[in-house]
N, C-alpha and C positions, 0 to 999 in steps of 0.2 A: 717586148723590147723597152716599152715606155717605163715599165716597173723597174727594170734594171737601171735605167738612167736616173731615176728619182733618188735612189739611194746614194749615188755618187755626186749629186749636185749638178747633174747635166740636164739641160732642158731639152725635151723632145720637141721636134718641129716637123710637121707634115701638113697635108692639105686641110686638116681640121683646125689648125691654129688660126687665131683671129687675124693677125697681121703677118706680113711677110718677114722672113728672116733677112737681116741685112748682112752683106758681106762687102767690105771695103766701101761702105756707104751706099751700095746699090741694093735694091730689093730683090730677093730671091723668091719669086712668086710661084706657088704650087697650085693655087686655085683662083678663080675669078673674084671671090669675095676678098681675098688678100690684096689683089690688084686695086679693087675699089677702096679698101681700107687705107692703102698706102696713099692713093691720090686724094682721099678725103683729108688725111693728115697733112698732106702737102698744101691743100687749099686752106686749111686752118692756119698753117704757118705763114702763107702768103698774105692772108687777110690780116693776121696779127702784125706782120711787118709793115703792111700798108697803113694800118691804123697808127702805128708808132711814128712812121715817117710823115704822115699827113699832119701831125701836130707841129712839124717844123715849117718855117717859112722858106720855101724853096722855089726857084724859078722853074720854068718848064724844062730847061736844060738840066738843072740840078735834079729834078724829079726823074728825068729820063736816065741820067747816070746812076742815081740811087736805085732805080728799078732794075736796070740791067746788072749792075755790079753787086748789089746787096740782096735784093728781093728775089730775083729770078735766076741767080747764079747756079743754085743747086738744081733747078729745073732743067737747064740746058743739058747737063750731063746725063741726067736720068732719062730724058726724052729719047736719047740715042739708043738706050737699051730697051726701055719699055715705052713705046709711043702711047700717049694718052688718047682717050676717046674724044671725038669731036664735041660732045656735050661738055666734057670737062674743060676743054680748051676754050669753048665759048664762055663758060662761067668765069674762068680765070682772066680771059681777055676783058670781060666786063669789069672785074675787080680792078684790074690795072688801069683801064681807061678812066674809071671814076677817080682814081688817084692822080693820073697824069693831067687830065683835062676836065676838071669839074665845071669850068666856065663854059666849055664846049657843049656839055650836056644841057645846060640851062639855055644857051643861045639857040640850040637846034630843036627845041621843043616846038610843036605846032602852037599857033596862037589860039587862045581860047576866046570864045564869044564871037 
């Protein structure tokens, strides 16, 4: 079947493919490694967006609005279809917290000495 599709310019997709096929923006996952690959790409996109917006001088309210409206907007829709793992959520929460409250992380460190 795969050989027939190559001649016509059609890409074959099954559980052996690296990443999930997307349909209307949602991942169509056939295997666990595709699920992991999708959420790894999403983590990279979130980290990239956070890096871009952290260069701006924004208030905490501005950062919150930016995070919800621009950074995490795609995540909310996808999470309804494919809930992420707890480990992934913990990692993403850490990324977002570092963006939203960098002062909080410094203030809540234990005292040294």
